[in-house]
PDB file of N, CA, C and O in Angstrom:
ATOM      1  N   MET A   1      -3.727  15.675  -0.924  1.00  0.00           N
ATOM      2  CA  MET A   1      -2.873  14.963  -0.011  1.00  0.00           C
ATOM      3  C   MET A   1      -1.944  14.063  -0.839  1.00  0.00           C
ATOM      4  O   MET A   1      -2.384  13.369  -1.755  1.00  0.00           O
ATOM      5  N   ARG A   2      -0.679  14.094  -0.501  1.00  0.00           N
ATOM      6  CA  ARG A   2       0.320  13.247  -1.187  1.00  0.00           C
ATOM      7  C   ARG A   2       0.393  11.874  -0.511  1.00  0.00           C
ATOM      8  O   ARG A   2       0.247  11.742   0.704  1.00  0.00           O
ATOM      9  N   LEU A   3       0.621  10.871  -1.343  1.00  0.00           N
ATOM     10  CA  LEU A   3       0.789   9.536  -0.839  1.00  0.00           C
ATOM     11  C   LEU A   3       2.215   9.358  -0.350  1.00  0.00           C
ATOM     12  O   LEU A   3       3.159   9.482  -1.129  1.00  0.00           O
ATOM     13  N   GLY A   4       2.379   9.067   0.933  1.00  0.00           N
ATOM     14  CA  GLY A   4       3.709   8.928   1.496  1.00  0.00           C
ATOM     15  C   GLY A   4       4.096   7.483   1.801  1.00  0.00           C
ATOM     16  O   GLY A   4       5.277   7.137   1.808  1.00  0.00           O
ATOM     17  N   HIS A   5       3.089   6.643   2.056  1.00  0.00           N
ATOM     18  CA  HIS A   5       3.348   5.244   2.413  1.00  0.00           C
ATOM     19  C   HIS A   5       2.177   4.383   1.989  1.00  0.00           C
ATOM     20  O   HIS A   5       1.017   4.787   2.081  1.00  0.00           O
ATOM     21  N   LEU A   6       2.504   3.185   1.522  1.00  0.00           N
ATOM     22  CA  LEU A   6       1.473   2.240   1.103  1.00  0.00           C
ATOM     23  C   LEU A   6       1.937   0.833   1.389  1.00  0.00           C
ATOM     24  O   LEU A   6       2.972   0.415   0.870  1.00  0.00           O
ATOM     25  N   ASP A   7       1.195   0.072   2.214  1.00  0.00           N
ATOM     26  CA  ASP A   7       1.586  -1.296   2.572  1.00  0.00           C
ATOM     27  C   ASP A   7       1.351  -2.308   1.437  1.00  0.00           C
ATOM     28  O   ASP A   7       2.184  -3.176   1.174  1.00  0.00           O
ATOM     29  N   THR A   8       0.190  -2.168   0.772  1.00  0.00           N
ATOM     30  CA  THR A   8      -0.186  -3.145  -0.257  1.00  0.00           C
ATOM     31  C   THR A   8      -0.554  -2.396  -1.549  1.00  0.00           C
ATOM     32  O   THR A   8      -1.068  -1.277  -1.514  1.00  0.00           O
ATOM     33  N   LEU A   9      -0.277  -3.044  -2.680  1.00  0.00           N
ATOM     34  CA  LEU A   9      -0.665  -2.498  -3.946  1.00  0.00           C
ATOM     35  C   LEU A   9      -1.461  -3.558  -4.701  1.00  0.00           C
ATOM     36  O   LEU A   9      -1.026  -4.701  -4.843  1.00  0.00           O
ATOM     37  N   TRP A  10      -2.624  -3.160  -5.177  1.00  0.00           N
ATOM     38  CA  TRP A  10      -3.548  -4.056  -5.892  1.00  0.00           C
ATOM     39  C   TRP A  10      -3.526  -3.729  -7.379  1.00  0.00           C
ATOM     40  O   TRP A  10      -3.574  -2.563  -7.771  1.00  0.00           O
ATOM     41  N   PHE A  11      -3.452  -4.773  -8.199  1.00  0.00           N
ATOM     42  CA  PHE A  11      -3.550  -4.604  -9.672  1.00  0.00           C
ATOM     43  C   PHE A  11      -4.802  -5.344 -10.133  1.00  0.00           C
ATOM     44  O   PHE A  11      -4.931  -6.551  -9.931  1.00  0.00           O
ATOM     45  N   GLN A  12      -5.704  -4.624 -10.740  1.00  0.00           N
ATOM     46  CA  GLN A  12      -6.889  -5.256 -11.348  1.00  0.00           C
ATOM     47  C   GLN A  12      -6.519  -5.435 -12.841  1.00  0.00           C
ATOM     48  O   GLN A  12      -6.869  -4.620 -13.696  1.00  0.00           O
ATOM     49  N   VAL A  13      -5.791  -6.549 -13.109  1.00  0.00           N
ATOM     50  CA  VAL A  13      -5.141  -6.713 -14.399  1.00  0.00           C
ATOM     51  C   VAL A  13      -6.053  -7.061 -15.539  1.00  0.00           C
ATOM     52  O   VAL A  13      -5.713  -6.780 -16.688  1.00  0.00           O
ATOM     53  N   THR A  14      -7.210  -7.667 -15.282  1.00  0.00           N
ATOM     54  CA  THR A  14      -8.110  -8.052 -16.405  1.00  0.00           C
ATOM     55  C   THR A  14      -9.399  -7.235 -16.383  1.00  0.00           C
ATOM     56  O   THR A  14     -10.388  -7.622 -17.005  1.00  0.00           O
ATOM     57  N   GLY A  15      -9.396  -6.136 -15.689  1.00  0.00           N
ATOM     58  CA  GLY A  15     -10.611  -5.322 -15.672  1.00  0.00           C
ATOM     59  C   GLY A  15     -11.791  -6.123 -15.162  1.00  0.00           C
ATOM     60  O   GLY A  15     -11.757  -6.620 -14.036  1.00  0.00           O
ATOM     61  N   THR A  16     -12.838  -6.260 -15.967  1.00  0.00           N
ATOM     62  CA  THR A  16     -14.029  -7.027 -15.560  1.00  0.00           C
ATOM     63  C   THR A  16     -14.196  -8.287 -16.387  1.00  0.00           C
ATOM     64  O   THR A  16     -15.259  -8.906 -16.348  1.00  0.00           O
ATOM     65  N   ILE A  17     -13.181  -8.683 -17.130  1.00  0.00           N
ATOM     66  CA  ILE A  17     -13.238  -9.933 -17.909  1.00  0.00           C
ATOM     67  C   ILE A  17     -13.025 -11.136 -16.976  1.00  0.00           C
ATOM     68  O   ILE A  17     -12.065 -11.185 -16.207  1.00  0.00           O
ATOM     69  N   CYS A  18     -13.919 -12.071 -17.067  1.00  0.00           N
ATOM     70  CA  CYS A  18     -13.862 -13.288 -16.252  1.00  0.00           C
ATOM     71  C   CYS A  18     -14.493 -14.417 -17.054  1.00  0.00           C
ATOM     72  O   CYS A  18     -15.383 -14.183 -17.871  1.00  0.00           O
ATOM     73  N   ASN A  19     -14.035 -15.632 -16.819  1.00  0.00           N
ATOM     74  CA  ASN A  19     -14.566 -16.776 -17.518  1.00  0.00           C
ATOM     75  C   ASN A  19     -15.888 -17.258 -16.929  1.00  0.00           C
ATOM     76  O   ASN A  19     -16.556 -18.111 -17.512  1.00  0.00           O
ATOM     77  N   LEU A  20     -16.268 -16.705 -15.761  1.00  0.00           N
ATOM     78  CA  LEU A  20     -17.539 -17.089 -15.111  1.00  0.00           C
ATOM     79  C   LEU A  20     -18.470 -15.861 -15.066  1.00  0.00           C
ATOM     80  O   LEU A  20     -18.061 -14.733 -15.342  1.00  0.00           O
ATOM     81  N   ARG A  21     -19.697 -16.120 -14.717  1.00  0.00           N
ATOM     82  CA  ARG A  21     -20.727 -15.037 -14.548  1.00  0.00           C
ATOM     83  C   ARG A  21     -21.424 -15.304 -13.207  1.00  0.00           C
ATOM     84  O   ARG A  21     -22.555 -15.787 -13.175  1.00  0.00           O
ATOM     85  N   CYS A  22     -20.763 -14.996 -12.144  1.00  0.00           N
ATOM     86  CA  CYS A  22     -21.292 -15.266 -10.814  1.00  0.00           C
ATOM     87  C   CYS A  22     -22.329 -14.216 -10.409  1.00  0.00           C
ATOM     88  O   CYS A  22     -22.072 -13.022 -10.559  1.00  0.00           O
ATOM     89  N   VAL A  23     -23.479 -14.626  -9.907  1.00  0.00           N
ATOM     90  CA  VAL A  23     -24.519 -13.692  -9.535  1.00  0.00           C
ATOM     91  C   VAL A  23     -24.114 -12.815  -8.348  1.00  0.00           C
ATOM     92  O   VAL A  23     -24.647 -11.718  -8.183  1.00  0.00           O
ATOM     93  N   HIS A  24     -23.202 -13.274  -7.543  1.00  0.00           N
ATOM     94  CA  HIS A  24     -22.773 -12.518  -6.385  1.00  0.00           C
ATOM     95  C   HIS A  24     -21.575 -11.587  -6.638  1.00  0.00           C
ATOM     96  O   HIS A  24     -21.124 -10.905  -5.718  1.00  0.00           O
ATOM     97  N   CYS A  25     -21.069 -11.552  -7.842  1.00  0.00           N
ATOM     98  CA  CYS A  25     -19.890 -10.703  -8.167  1.00  0.00           C
ATOM     99  C   CYS A  25     -20.291  -9.240  -8.054  1.00  0.00           C
ATOM    100  O   CYS A  25     -21.238  -8.777  -8.691  1.00  0.00           O
ATOM    101  N   PHE A  26     -19.526  -8.518  -7.207  1.00  0.00           N
ATOM    102  CA  PHE A  26     -19.941  -7.142  -6.904  1.00  0.00           C
ATOM    103  C   PHE A  26     -19.656  -6.177  -8.055  1.00  0.00           C
ATOM    104  O   PHE A  26     -20.194  -5.069  -8.055  1.00  0.00           O
ATOM    105  N   ILE A  27     -18.832  -6.555  -9.033  1.00  0.00           N
ATOM    106  CA  ILE A  27     -18.614  -5.655 -10.218  1.00  0.00           C
ATOM    107  C   ILE A  27     -19.069  -6.308 -11.503  1.00  0.00           C
ATOM    108  O   ILE A  27     -18.706  -5.859 -12.590  1.00  0.00           O
ATOM    109  N   SER A  28     -19.856  -7.355 -11.396  1.00  0.00           N
ATOM    110  CA  SER A  28     -20.474  -7.996 -12.565  1.00  0.00           C
ATOM    111  C   SER A  28     -19.471  -8.464 -13.608  1.00  0.00           C
ATOM    112  O   SER A  28     -19.677  -8.279 -14.807  1.00  0.00           O
ATOM    113  N   CYS A  29     -18.385  -9.069 -13.143  1.00  0.00           N
ATOM    114  CA  CYS A  29     -17.407  -9.620 -14.061  1.00  0.00           C
ATOM    115  C   CYS A  29     -18.058 -10.770 -14.861  1.00  0.00           C
ATOM    116  O   CYS A  29     -18.880 -11.528 -14.346  1.00  0.00           O
ATOM    117  N   ALA A  30     -17.661 -10.861 -16.117  1.00  0.00           N
ATOM    118  CA  ALA A  30     -18.234 -11.881 -16.992  1.00  0.00           C
ATOM    119  C   ALA A  30     -17.413 -11.978 -18.291  1.00  0.00           C
ATOM    120  O   ALA A  30     -16.630 -11.077 -18.591  1.00  0.00           O
ATOM    121  N   PRO A  31     -17.584 -13.055 -19.055  1.00  0.00           N
ATOM    122  CA  PRO A  31     -16.807 -13.209 -20.282  1.00  0.00           C
ATOM    123  C   PRO A  31     -17.041 -12.054 -21.268  1.00  0.00           C
ATOM    124  O   PRO A  31     -16.140 -11.737 -22.045  1.00  0.00           O
ATOM    125  N   ASP A  32     -18.156 -11.453 -21.261  1.00  0.00           N
ATOM    126  CA  ASP A  32     -18.452 -10.374 -22.231  1.00  0.00           C
ATOM    127  C   ASP A  32     -18.506  -8.950 -21.615  1.00  0.00           C
ATOM    128  O   ASP A  32     -18.949  -8.006 -22.269  1.00  0.00           O
ATOM    129  N   ASN A  33     -18.060  -8.815 -20.383  1.00  0.00           N
ATOM    130  CA  ASN A  33     -18.060  -7.504 -19.721  1.00  0.00           C
ATOM    131  C   ASN A  33     -16.666  -6.924 -19.799  1.00  0.00           C
ATOM    132  O   ASN A  33     -15.806  -7.224 -18.971  1.00  0.00           O
ATOM    133  N   ASP A  34     -16.448  -6.078 -20.815  1.00  0.00           N
ATOM    134  CA  ASP A  34     -15.142  -5.416 -20.963  1.00  0.00           C
ATOM    135  C   ASP A  34     -15.189  -3.958 -20.604  1.00  0.00           C
ATOM    136  O   ASP A  34     -14.619  -3.107 -21.287  1.00  0.00           O
ATOM    137  N   SER A  35     -15.912  -3.671 -19.471  1.00  0.00           N
ATOM    138  CA  SER A  35     -16.070  -2.294 -19.050  1.00  0.00           C
ATOM    139  C   SER A  35     -14.761  -1.599 -18.722  1.00  0.00           C
ATOM    140  O   SER A  35     -14.652  -0.380 -18.853  1.00  0.00           O
ATOM    141  N   PHE A  36     -13.785  -2.351 -18.304  1.00  0.00           N
ATOM    142  CA  PHE A  36     -12.437  -1.803 -17.962  1.00  0.00           C
ATOM    143  C   PHE A  36     -11.409  -2.573 -18.794  1.00  0.00           C
ATOM    144  O   PHE A  36     -11.554  -3.771 -19.037  1.00  0.00           O
ATOM    145  N   GLU A  37     -10.360  -1.848 -19.227  1.00  0.00           N
ATOM    146  CA  GLU A  37      -9.322  -2.458 -20.039  1.00  0.00           C
ATOM    147  C   GLU A  37      -8.353  -3.267 -19.190  1.00  0.00           C
ATOM    148  O   GLU A  37      -8.229  -3.068 -17.981  1.00  0.00           O
ATOM    149  N   PHE A  38      -7.674  -4.183 -19.861  1.00  0.00           N
ATOM    150  CA  PHE A  38      -6.566  -4.927 -19.222  1.00  0.00           C
ATOM    151  C   PHE A  38      -5.416  -3.931 -18.928  1.00  0.00           C
ATOM    152  O   PHE A  38      -5.166  -3.004 -19.699  1.00  0.00           O
ATOM    153  N   LEU A  39      -4.749  -4.145 -17.827  1.00  0.00           N
ATOM    154  CA  LEU A  39      -3.507  -3.423 -17.558  1.00  0.00           C
ATOM    155  C   LEU A  39      -2.404  -4.053 -18.411  1.00  0.00           C
ATOM    156  O   LEU A  39      -2.351  -5.274 -18.563  1.00  0.00           O
ATOM    157  N   SER A  40      -1.550  -3.239 -18.949  1.00  0.00           N
ATOM    158  CA  SER A  40      -0.431  -3.782 -19.748  1.00  0.00           C
ATOM    159  C   SER A  40       0.728  -4.144 -18.814  1.00  0.00           C
ATOM    160  O   SER A  40       0.801  -3.685 -17.675  1.00  0.00           O
ATOM    161  N   LEU A  41       1.605  -4.961 -19.321  1.00  0.00           N
ATOM    162  CA  LEU A  41       2.823  -5.318 -18.576  1.00  0.00           C
ATOM    163  C   LEU A  41       3.610  -4.054 -18.276  1.00  0.00           C
ATOM    164  O   LEU A  41       4.147  -3.910 -17.178  1.00  0.00           O
ATOM    165  N   ALA A  42       3.688  -3.144 -19.225  1.00  0.00           N
ATOM    166  CA  ALA A  42       4.421  -1.865 -19.013  1.00  0.00           C
ATOM    167  C   ALA A  42       3.807  -1.064 -17.882  1.00  0.00           C
ATOM    168  O   ALA A  42       4.522  -0.472 -17.074  1.00  0.00           O
ATOM    169  N   GLU A  43       2.472  -1.043 -17.821  1.00  0.00           N
ATOM    170  CA  GLU A  43       1.805  -0.278 -16.723  1.00  0.00           C
ATOM    171  C   GLU A  43       2.113  -0.899 -15.358  1.00  0.00           C
ATOM    172  O   GLU A  43       2.377  -0.188 -14.388  1.00  0.00           O
ATOM    173  N   VAL A  44       2.077  -2.214 -15.298  1.00  0.00           N
ATOM    174  CA  VAL A  44       2.396  -2.901 -14.040  1.00  0.00           C
ATOM    175  C   VAL A  44       3.839  -2.627 -13.660  1.00  0.00           C
ATOM    176  O   VAL A  44       4.127  -2.337 -12.499  1.00  0.00           O
ATOM    177  N   GLU A  45       4.744  -2.715 -14.613  1.00  0.00           N
ATOM    178  CA  GLU A  45       6.181  -2.433 -14.312  1.00  0.00           C
ATOM    179  C   GLU A  45       6.370  -0.985 -13.839  1.00  0.00           C
ATOM    180  O   GLU A  45       7.192  -0.733 -12.958  1.00  0.00           O
ATOM    181  N   ASN A  46       5.623  -0.035 -14.410  1.00  0.00           N
ATOM    182  CA  ASN A  46       5.710   1.333 -13.962  1.00  0.00           C
ATOM    183  C   ASN A  46       5.239   1.479 -12.518  1.00  0.00           C
ATOM    184  O   ASN A  46       5.900   2.149 -11.724  1.00  0.00           O
ATOM    185  N   TRP A  47       4.119   0.869 -12.163  1.00  0.00           N
ATOM    186  CA  TRP A  47       3.607   0.918 -10.787  1.00  0.00           C
ATOM    187  C   TRP A  47       4.535   0.218  -9.826  1.00  0.00           C
ATOM    188  O   TRP A  47       4.676   0.648  -8.682  1.00  0.00           O
ATOM    189  N   LEU A  48       5.166  -0.844 -10.261  1.00  0.00           N
ATOM    190  CA  LEU A  48       6.119  -1.556  -9.400  1.00  0.00           C
ATOM    191  C   LEU A  48       7.288  -0.651  -9.076  1.00  0.00           C
ATOM    192  O   LEU A  48       7.708  -0.588  -7.921  1.00  0.00           O
ATOM    193  N   ARG A  49       7.827   0.052 -10.060  1.00  0.00           N
ATOM    194  CA  ARG A  49       8.918   0.987  -9.838  1.00  0.00           C
ATOM    195  C   ARG A  49       8.471   2.061  -8.849  1.00  0.00           C
ATOM    196  O   ARG A  49       9.193   2.389  -7.907  1.00  0.00           O
ATOM    197  N   ARG A  50       7.287   2.600  -9.068  1.00  0.00           N
ATOM    198  CA  ARG A  50       6.807   3.650  -8.193  1.00  0.00           C
ATOM    199  C   ARG A  50       6.572   3.167  -6.762  1.00  0.00           C
ATOM    200  O   ARG A  50       6.710   3.928  -5.804  1.00  0.00           O
ATOM    201  N   SER A  51       6.219   1.910  -6.641  1.00  0.00           N
ATOM    202  CA  SER A  51       5.841   1.351  -5.314  1.00  0.00           C
ATOM    203  C   SER A  51       7.037   1.300  -4.383  1.00  0.00           C
ATOM    204  O   SER A  51       6.856   1.279  -3.165  1.00  0.00           O
ATOM    205  N   GLU A  52       8.239   1.279  -4.906  1.00  0.00           N
ATOM    206  CA  GLU A  52       9.425   1.153  -4.034  1.00  0.00           C
ATOM    207  C   GLU A  52       9.531   2.349  -3.103  1.00  0.00           C
ATOM    208  O   GLU A  52       9.850   2.186  -1.926  1.00  0.00           O
ATOM    209  N   LYS A  53       9.263   3.575  -3.620  1.00  0.00           N
ATOM    210  CA  LYS A  53       9.347   4.744  -2.775  1.00  0.00           C
ATOM    211  C   LYS A  53       8.229   4.830  -1.726  1.00  0.00           C
ATOM    212  O   LYS A  53       8.351   5.560  -0.742  1.00  0.00           O
ATOM    213  N   TRP A  54       7.155   4.091  -1.940  1.00  0.00           N
ATOM    214  CA  TRP A  54       6.047   4.104  -0.953  1.00  0.00           C
ATOM    215  C   TRP A  54       6.170   3.017   0.095  1.00  0.00           C
ATOM    216  O   TRP A  54       5.354   2.953   1.015  1.00  0.00           O
ATOM    217  N   GLY A  55       7.191   2.145  -0.028  1.00  0.00           N
ATOM    218  CA  GLY A  55       7.380   1.088   0.965  1.00  0.00           C
ATOM    219  C   GLY A  55       6.421  -0.074   0.876  1.00  0.00           C
ATOM    220  O   GLY A  55       6.127  -0.714   1.885  1.00  0.00           O
ATOM    221  N   VAL A  56       5.925  -0.358  -0.324  1.00  0.00           N
ATOM    222  CA  VAL A  56       4.972  -1.451  -0.501  1.00  0.00           C
ATOM    223  C   VAL A  56       5.610  -2.765  -0.077  1.00  0.00           C
ATOM    224  O   VAL A  56       6.745  -3.056  -0.455  1.00  0.00           O
ATOM    225  N   LYS A  57       4.899  -3.546   0.694  1.00  0.00           N
ATOM    226  CA  LYS A  57       5.430  -4.810   1.221  1.00  0.00           C
ATOM    227  C   LYS A  57       4.785  -6.045   0.545  1.00  0.00           C
ATOM    228  O   LYS A  57       5.364  -7.131   0.580  1.00  0.00           O
ATOM    229  N   GLU A  58       3.608  -5.889  -0.061  1.00  0.00           N
ATOM    230  CA  GLU A  58       2.943  -7.016  -0.719  1.00  0.00           C
ATOM    231  C   GLU A  58       2.074  -6.543  -1.848  1.00  0.00           C
ATOM    232  O   GLU A  58       1.615  -5.401  -1.872  1.00  0.00           O
ATOM    233  N   TYR A  59       1.848  -7.463  -2.809  1.00  0.00           N
ATOM    234  CA  TYR A  59       1.149  -7.111  -4.035  1.00  0.00           C
ATOM    235  C   TYR A  59       0.002  -8.107  -4.258  1.00  0.00           C
ATOM    236  O   TYR A  59       0.134  -9.290  -3.945  1.00  0.00           O
ATOM    237  N   TYR A  60      -1.098  -7.632  -4.789  1.00  0.00           N
ATOM    238  CA  TYR A  60      -2.229  -8.499  -5.108  1.00  0.00           C
ATOM    239  C   TYR A  60      -2.676  -8.295  -6.541  1.00  0.00           C
ATOM    240  O   TYR A  60      -2.683  -7.173  -7.047  1.00  0.00           O
ATOM    241  N   PHE A  61      -3.047  -9.382  -7.190  1.00  0.00           N
ATOM    242  CA  PHE A  61      -3.558  -9.377  -8.535  1.00  0.00           C
ATOM    243  C   PHE A  61      -5.000  -9.887  -8.542  1.00  0.00           C
ATOM    244  O   PHE A  61      -5.301 -10.945  -7.989  1.00  0.00           O
ATOM    245  N   THR A  62      -5.867  -9.132  -9.165  1.00  0.00           N
ATOM    246  CA  THR A  62      -7.274  -9.462  -9.199  1.00  0.00           C
ATOM    247  C   THR A  62      -7.827  -9.085 -10.569  1.00  0.00           C
ATOM    248  O   THR A  62      -7.080  -8.627 -11.434  1.00  0.00           O
ATOM    249  N   GLY A  63      -9.100  -9.271 -10.768  1.00  0.00           N
ATOM    250  CA  GLY A  63      -9.731  -8.944 -12.047  1.00  0.00           C
ATOM    251  C   GLY A  63     -11.167  -8.566 -11.756  1.00  0.00           C
ATOM    252  O   GLY A  63     -11.511  -7.822 -10.838  1.00  0.00           O
ATOM    253  N   GLY A  64     -11.906  -9.105 -12.558  1.00  0.00           N
ATOM    254  CA  GLY A  64     -12.075 -10.283 -13.322  1.00  0.00           C
ATOM    255  C   GLY A  64     -11.220 -11.464 -12.860  1.00  0.00           C
ATOM    256  O   GLY A  64     -10.852 -11.581 -11.691  1.00  0.00           O
ATOM    257  N   GLU A  65     -10.933 -12.297 -13.787  1.00  0.00           N
ATOM    258  CA  GLU A  65     -10.077 -13.485 -13.546  1.00  0.00           C
ATOM    259  C   GLU A  65      -8.677 -13.188 -14.052  1.00  0.00           C
ATOM    260  O   GLU A  65      -8.452 -13.126 -15.261  1.00  0.00           O
ATOM    261  N   PRO A  66      -7.705 -12.997 -13.111  1.00  0.00           N
ATOM    262  CA  PRO A  66      -6.372 -12.592 -13.499  1.00  0.00           C
ATOM    263  C   PRO A  66      -5.654 -13.562 -14.450  1.00  0.00           C
ATOM    264  O   PRO A  66      -4.818 -13.143 -15.251  1.00  0.00           O
ATOM    265  N   PHE A  67      -5.982 -14.857 -14.359  1.00  0.00           N
ATOM    266  CA  PHE A  67      -5.321 -15.835 -15.216  1.00  0.00           C
ATOM    267  C   PHE A  67      -5.752 -15.772 -16.651  1.00  0.00           C
ATOM    268  O   PHE A  67      -5.217 -16.494 -17.492  1.00  0.00           O
ATOM    269  N   MET A  68      -6.726 -14.908 -16.956  1.00  0.00           N
ATOM    270  CA  MET A  68      -7.112 -14.723 -18.377  1.00  0.00           C
ATOM    271  C   MET A  68      -6.170 -13.697 -19.059  1.00  0.00           C
ATOM    272  O   MET A  68      -6.237 -13.512 -20.274  1.00  0.00           O
ATOM    273  N   HIS A  69      -5.319 -13.051 -18.295  1.00  0.00           N
ATOM    274  CA  HIS A  69      -4.355 -12.114 -18.868  1.00  0.00           C
ATOM    275  C   HIS A  69      -3.124 -12.851 -19.373  1.00  0.00           C
ATOM    276  O   HIS A  69      -2.452 -13.537 -18.603  1.00  0.00           O
ATOM    277  N   PRO A  70      -2.824 -12.714 -20.659  1.00  0.00           N
ATOM    278  CA  PRO A  70      -1.674 -13.468 -21.227  1.00  0.00           C
ATOM    279  C   PRO A  70      -0.330 -13.080 -20.612  1.00  0.00           C
ATOM    280  O   PRO A  70       0.602 -13.884 -20.649  1.00  0.00           O
ATOM    281  N   ASP A  71      -0.197 -11.868 -20.045  1.00  0.00           N
ATOM    282  CA  ASP A  71       1.049 -11.440 -19.477  1.00  0.00           C
ATOM    283  C   ASP A  71       1.166 -11.635 -17.951  1.00  0.00           C
ATOM    284  O   ASP A  71       2.118 -11.170 -17.324  1.00  0.00           O
ATOM    285  N   LEU A  72       0.164 -12.341 -17.367  1.00  0.00           N
ATOM    286  CA  LEU A  72       0.211 -12.522 -15.910  1.00  0.00           C
ATOM    287  C   LEU A  72       1.497 -13.216 -15.428  1.00  0.00           C
ATOM    288  O   LEU A  72       2.065 -12.784 -14.426  1.00  0.00           O
ATOM    289  N   PRO A  73       1.973 -14.263 -16.094  1.00  0.00           N
ATOM    290  CA  PRO A  73       3.245 -14.852 -15.600  1.00  0.00           C
ATOM    291  C   PRO A  73       4.411 -13.842 -15.571  1.00  0.00           C
ATOM    292  O   PRO A  73       5.170 -13.818 -14.603  1.00  0.00           O
ATOM    293  N   ALA A  74       4.556 -13.052 -16.565  1.00  0.00           N
ATOM    294  CA  ALA A  74       5.611 -12.047 -16.595  1.00  0.00           C
ATOM    295  C   ALA A  74       5.384 -10.991 -15.499  1.00  0.00           C
ATOM    296  O   ALA A  74       6.335 -10.535 -14.864  1.00  0.00           O
ATOM    297  N   MET A  75       4.124 -10.611 -15.287  1.00  0.00           N
ATOM    298  CA  MET A  75       3.809  -9.638 -14.239  1.00  0.00           C
ATOM    299  C   MET A  75       4.228 -10.193 -12.885  1.00  0.00           C
ATOM    300  O   MET A  75       4.837  -9.497 -12.073  1.00  0.00           O
ATOM    301  N   LEU A  76       3.892 -11.449 -12.658  1.00  0.00           N
ATOM    302  CA  LEU A  76       4.263 -12.064 -11.367  1.00  0.00           C
ATOM    303  C   LEU A  76       5.762 -12.188 -11.182  1.00  0.00           C
ATOM    304  O   LEU A  76       6.273 -11.982 -10.080  1.00  0.00           O
ATOM    305  N   GLU A  77       6.487 -12.530 -12.273  1.00  0.00           N
ATOM    306  CA  GLU A  77       7.938 -12.599 -12.175  1.00  0.00           C
ATOM    307  C   GLU A  77       8.510 -11.254 -11.738  1.00  0.00           C
ATOM    308  O   GLU A  77       9.340 -11.201 -10.831  1.00  0.00           O
ATOM    309  N   ARG A  78       8.074 -10.167 -12.374  1.00  0.00           N
ATOM    310  CA  ARG A  78       8.584  -8.847 -12.043  1.00  0.00           C
ATOM    311  C   ARG A  78       8.214  -8.459 -10.594  1.00  0.00           C
ATOM    312  O   ARG A  78       8.997  -7.835  -9.877  1.00  0.00           O
ATOM    313  N   THR A  79       7.023  -8.843 -10.208  1.00  0.00           N
ATOM    314  CA  THR A  79       6.548  -8.494  -8.855  1.00  0.00           C
ATOM    315  C   THR A  79       7.331  -9.272  -7.793  1.00  0.00           C
ATOM    316  O   THR A  79       7.720  -8.701  -6.775  1.00  0.00           O
ATOM    317  N   LEU A  80       7.562 -10.549  -8.016  1.00  0.00           N
ATOM    318  CA  LEU A  80       8.241 -11.365  -7.006  1.00  0.00           C
ATOM    319  C   LEU A  80       9.669 -10.935  -6.792  1.00  0.00           C
ATOM    320  O   LEU A  80      10.289 -11.330  -5.804  1.00  0.00           O
ATOM    321  N   GLU A  81      10.206 -10.140  -7.684  1.00  0.00           N
ATOM    322  CA  GLU A  81      11.555  -9.572  -7.493  1.00  0.00           C
ATOM    323  C   GLU A  81      11.528  -8.527  -6.368  1.00  0.00           C
ATOM    324  O   GLU A  81      12.564  -8.183  -5.800  1.00  0.00           O
ATOM    325  N   ARG A  82      10.313  -8.027  -6.057  1.00  0.00           N
ATOM    326  CA  ARG A  82      10.169  -6.960  -5.079  1.00  0.00           C
ATOM    327  C   ARG A  82       9.504  -7.385  -3.759  1.00  0.00           C
ATOM    328  O   ARG A  82       9.694  -6.754  -2.719  1.00  0.00           O
ATOM    329  N   GLY A  83       8.752  -8.427  -3.829  1.00  0.00           N
ATOM    330  CA  GLY A  83       8.063  -8.869  -2.603  1.00  0.00           C
ATOM    331  C   GLY A  83       7.039  -9.959  -2.876  1.00  0.00           C
ATOM    332  O   GLY A  83       6.914 -10.405  -4.016  1.00  0.00           O
ATOM    333  N   PRO A  84       6.301 -10.402  -1.861  1.00  0.00           N
ATOM    334  CA  PRO A  84       5.300 -11.442  -2.065  1.00  0.00           C
ATOM    335  C   PRO A  84       4.121 -10.946  -2.857  1.00  0.00           C
ATOM    336  O   PRO A  84       3.734  -9.779  -2.788  1.00  0.00           O
ATOM    337  N   ALA A  85       3.551 -11.886  -3.625  1.00  0.00           N
ATOM    338  CA  ALA A  85       2.390 -11.562  -4.470  1.00  0.00           C
ATOM    339  C   ALA A  85       1.312 -12.631  -4.253  1.00  0.00           C
ATOM    340  O   ALA A  85       1.607 -13.815  -4.088  1.00  0.00           O
ATOM    341  N   SER A  86       0.049 -12.173  -4.258  1.00  0.00           N
ATOM    342  CA  SER A  86      -1.095 -13.079  -4.167  1.00  0.00           C
ATOM    343  C   SER A  86      -1.950 -12.860  -5.390  1.00  0.00           C
ATOM    344  O   SER A  86      -2.028 -11.743  -5.903  1.00  0.00           O
ATOM    345  N   VAL A  87      -2.602 -13.921  -5.870  1.00  0.00           N
ATOM    346  CA  VAL A  87      -3.517 -13.816  -7.004  1.00  0.00           C
ATOM    347  C   VAL A  87      -4.884 -14.268  -6.547  1.00  0.00           C
ATOM    348  O   VAL A  87      -5.053 -15.400  -6.093  1.00  0.00           O
ATOM    349  N   LEU A  88      -5.874 -13.372  -6.668  1.00  0.00           N
ATOM    350  CA  LEU A  88      -7.264 -13.731  -6.302  1.00  0.00           C
ATOM    351  C   LEU A  88      -7.899 -14.284  -7.546  1.00  0.00           C
ATOM    352  O   LEU A  88      -8.111 -13.565  -8.522  1.00  0.00           O
ATOM    353  N   THR A  89      -8.205 -15.578  -7.513  1.00  0.00           N
ATOM    354  CA  THR A  89      -8.694 -16.318  -8.661  1.00  0.00           C
ATOM    355  C   THR A  89      -9.919 -17.121  -8.319  1.00  0.00           C
ATOM    356  O   THR A  89     -10.152 -17.437  -7.153  1.00  0.00           O
ATOM    357  N   ASN A  90     -10.715 -17.458  -9.330  1.00  0.00           N
ATOM    358  CA  ASN A  90     -11.852 -18.374  -9.085  1.00  0.00           C
ATOM    359  C   ASN A  90     -11.427 -19.839  -9.138  1.00  0.00           C
ATOM    360  O   ASN A  90     -12.222 -20.733  -8.851  1.00  0.00           O
ATOM    361  N   GLY A  91     -10.211 -20.069  -9.495  1.00  0.00           N
ATOM    362  CA  GLY A  91      -9.634 -21.412  -9.439  1.00  0.00           C
ATOM    363  C   GLY A  91     -10.036 -22.338 -10.602  1.00  0.00           C
ATOM    364  O   GLY A  91      -9.761 -23.536 -10.544  1.00  0.00           O
ATOM    365  N   THR A  92     -10.670 -21.814 -11.638  1.00  0.00           N
ATOM    366  CA  THR A  92     -11.052 -22.675 -12.751  1.00  0.00           C
ATOM    367  C   THR A  92      -9.987 -22.708 -13.812  1.00  0.00           C
ATOM    368  O   THR A  92     -10.147 -23.388 -14.826  1.00  0.00           O
TER     369      THR A  92
END
């Protein structure tokens, strides 16, 4: 099946790296859990370009802890050129 329309696009930018180790975390994010790689700025930019044809209206950034990604500010700048963005963070 081809993807024709998508309302929201989620970016798991830090994989499972997080500065906390919460017992309730459903994917066991932690400072030493690098099960999934960080998304690069280039990968996010590629998905942002592709998202235009799908009609994406909003974007979400999650992890792990998204603010542990050094390129998150640049990712958000690029995203906000296209629509609203939310960051799911633990707030620390």
